[in-house]
TORDRENLO-200963 format. One record per residue (C-alpha): residue number from 1; residue in three letters; x negated, y negated, z negated. Coordinates in Angstrom, 1 decimal. Example, Ala and Ser with C-alpha at 12.3 -4.5 7.8 and 13.67 -1.06 7.14 Angstrom:
TORDRENLO-200963
+-----+--------+--------+--------+--------+
| num | residu |      X |      Y |      Z |
+-----+--------+--------+--------+--------+
|   1 |    Ala |  -12.3 |    4.5 |   -7.8 |
|   2 |    Ser |  -13.7 |    1.1 |   -7.1 |
+-----+--------+--------+--------+--------+
end
This chain:
TORDRENLO-200963
+-----+--------+--------+--------+--------+
| num | residu |      X |      Y |      Z |
+-----+--------+--------+--------+--------+
|   1 |    Met | -153.9 |  -13.8 |  -94.5 |
|   2 |    Leu | -154.7 |  -17.5 |  -93.7 |
|   3 |    Arg | -154.7 |  -16.6 |  -90.0 |
|   4 |    Ile | -151.1 |  -15.2 |  -90.2 |
|   5 |    Ile | -149.8 |  -18.3 |  -92.1 |
|   6 |    Ala | -151.5 |  -20.6 |  -89.5 |
|   7 |    Thr | -149.9 |  -18.6 |  -86.7 |
|   8 |    Phe | -146.4 |  -19.0 |  -88.3 |
|   9 |    Ile | -147.0 |  -22.8 |  -88.7 |
|  10 |    Ile | -148.1 |  -23.2 |  -85.1 |
|  11 |    Ile | -145.1 |  -21.2 |  -83.9 |
|  12 |    Tyr | -142.8 |  -23.3 |  -86.1 |
|  13 |    Leu | -144.3 |  -26.6 |  -84.7 |
|  14 |    Ile | -144.0 |  -25.4 |  -81.1 |
|  15 |    Phe | -140.3 |  -24.4 |  -81.7 |
|  16 |    Arg | -139.7 |  -27.8 |  -83.4 |
|  17 |    Val | -141.1 |  -29.7 |  -80.4 |
|  18 |    Leu | -139.1 |  -27.5 |  -78.0 |
|  19 |    Thr | -135.8 |  -28.1 |  -79.8 |
|  20 |    Thr | -136.3 |  -31.9 |  -80.2 |
|  21 |    Val | -137.8 |  -32.8 |  -76.8 |
|  22 |    Val | -137.8 |  -30.1 |  -74.2 |
|  23 |    Phe | -134.3 |  -28.5 |  -74.7 |
|  24 |    Pro | -132.4 |  -31.9 |  -74.6 |
|  25 |    Trp | -134.3 |  -32.9 |  -71.5 |
|  26 |    Ile | -133.4 |  -29.7 |  -69.8 |
|  27 |    Ala | -129.8 |  -30.0 |  -70.8 |
|  28 |    Lys | -129.6 |  -33.6 |  -69.5 |
|  29 |    Trp | -131.2 |  -32.5 |  -66.2 |
|  30 |    Tyr | -128.8 |  -29.6 |  -65.8 |
|  31 |    Ile | -125.7 |  -31.8 |  -66.7 |
|  32 |    Arg | -126.7 |  -34.5 |  -64.2 |
|  33 |    Arg | -127.3 |  -31.9 |  -61.5 |
|  34 |    Tyr | -123.9 |  -30.3 |  -62.1 |
|  35 |    Gln | -122.3 |  -33.8 |  -62.2 |
|  36 |    Lys | -123.7 |  -34.7 |  -58.8 |
|  37 |    Arg | -122.5 |  -31.4 |  -57.3 |
|  38 |    Phe | -119.0 |  -32.0 |  -58.9 |
|  39 |    Tyr | -118.7 |  -35.6 |  -57.4 |
|  40 |    Arg | -120.0 |  -34.4 |  -54.1 |
|  41 |    Asn | -117.2 |  -31.8 |  -53.9 |
|  42 |    Asn | -114.6 |  -34.2 |  -55.4 |
|  43 |    Pro | -115.1 |  -37.7 |  -54.0 |
|  44 |    Gln | -111.7 |  -38.8 |  -55.3 |
|  45 |    Ala | -112.8 |  -38.3 |  -58.9 |
|  46 |    Gln | -115.9 |  -40.6 |  -58.3 |
|  47 |    Gln | -113.7 |  -43.3 |  -56.8 |
|  48 |    Ala | -111.4 |  -43.2 |  -59.8 |
|  49 |    Arg | -114.4 |  -43.3 |  -62.1 |
|  50 |    Arg | -115.8 |  -46.4 |  -60.4 |
|  51 |    Lys | -112.5 |  -48.4 |  -60.5 |
|  52 |    Arg | -112.3 |  -48.4 |  -64.3 |
|  53 |    Lys | -114.7 |  -50.3 |  -66.5 |
|  54 |    Asn | -116.1 |  -49.1 |  -69.8 |
|  55 |    Gly | -113.5 |  -49.5 |  -72.5 |
|  56 |    Asp | -110.5 |  -49.7 |  -70.3 |
|  57 |    Val | -107.5 |  -47.5 |  -71.2 |
|  58 |    His | -105.6 |  -45.7 |  -68.4 |
|  59 |    Ile | -102.3 |  -44.0 |  -69.1 |
|  60 |    Ser | -100.9 |  -41.9 |  -66.4 |
|  61 |    Arg |  -97.3 |  -40.6 |  -66.6 |
|  62 |    Met |  -95.7 |  -37.6 |  -65.1 |
|  63 |    Asp |  -93.1 |  -38.2 |  -62.4 |
|  64 |    Asp |  -89.5 |  -37.1 |  -63.0 |
|  65 |    Lys |  -90.1 |  -34.5 |  -60.3 |
|  66 |    Arg |  -92.7 |  -32.7 |  -62.3 |
|  67 |    Lys |  -90.5 |  -32.3 |  -65.5 |
|  68 |    Pro |  -89.1 |  -28.9 |  -65.9 |
|  69 |    Asp |  -85.4 |  -28.4 |  -65.3 |
|  70 |    Thr |  -84.0 |  -27.8 |  -68.8 |
|  71 |    Asp |  -80.8 |  -26.3 |  -67.5 |
|  72 |    Gln |  -82.6 |  -23.3 |  -66.2 |
|  73 |    Leu |  -84.8 |  -22.7 |  -69.2 |
|  74 |    Gly |  -82.2 |  -20.6 |  -71.1 |
|  75 |    Glu |  -80.3 |  -20.8 |  -74.3 |
|  76 |    Tyr |  -81.9 |  -21.7 |  -77.7 |
|  77 |    Val |  -81.3 |  -19.0 |  -80.3 |
|  78 |    Asp |  -82.0 |  -19.7 |  -83.9 |
|  79 |    Tyr |  -82.9 |  -16.5 |  -85.8 |
|  80 |    Glu |  -82.4 |  -16.2 |  -89.5 |
|  81 |    Glu |  -84.4 |  -13.7 |  -91.6 |
|  82 |    Ile |  -82.3 |  -11.3 |  -93.6 |
|  83 |    Lys |  -83.8 |   -9.8 |  -96.7 |
|  84 |    Glu |  -82.6 |   -6.3 |  -97.5 |
|  85 |    Glu |  -81.9 |   -5.6 | -101.1 |
|  86 |    Lys |  -83.7 |   -2.6 | -102.6 |
|  87 |    Glu |  -81.5 |    0.0 | -104.3 |
+-----+--------+--------+--------+--------+
end
């Protein structure tokens, strides 16, 4: 019985070490690897990232060309729910 309890405690401790040390390290490694691949495929994103300093706010606005033409969207119809009276 003592051997089973000790086995569970050891498994718990191993799992605890894995979740606090090993898994975050693997996640950081994988994210950095994916980030390098992304910036290699998209160099313009890396240039935009380098231009801004930490804490700077950048607001980009859409051009008028990108806005949808509201004349071709259609007509607005307001529906009103009608309750039928029970006889």
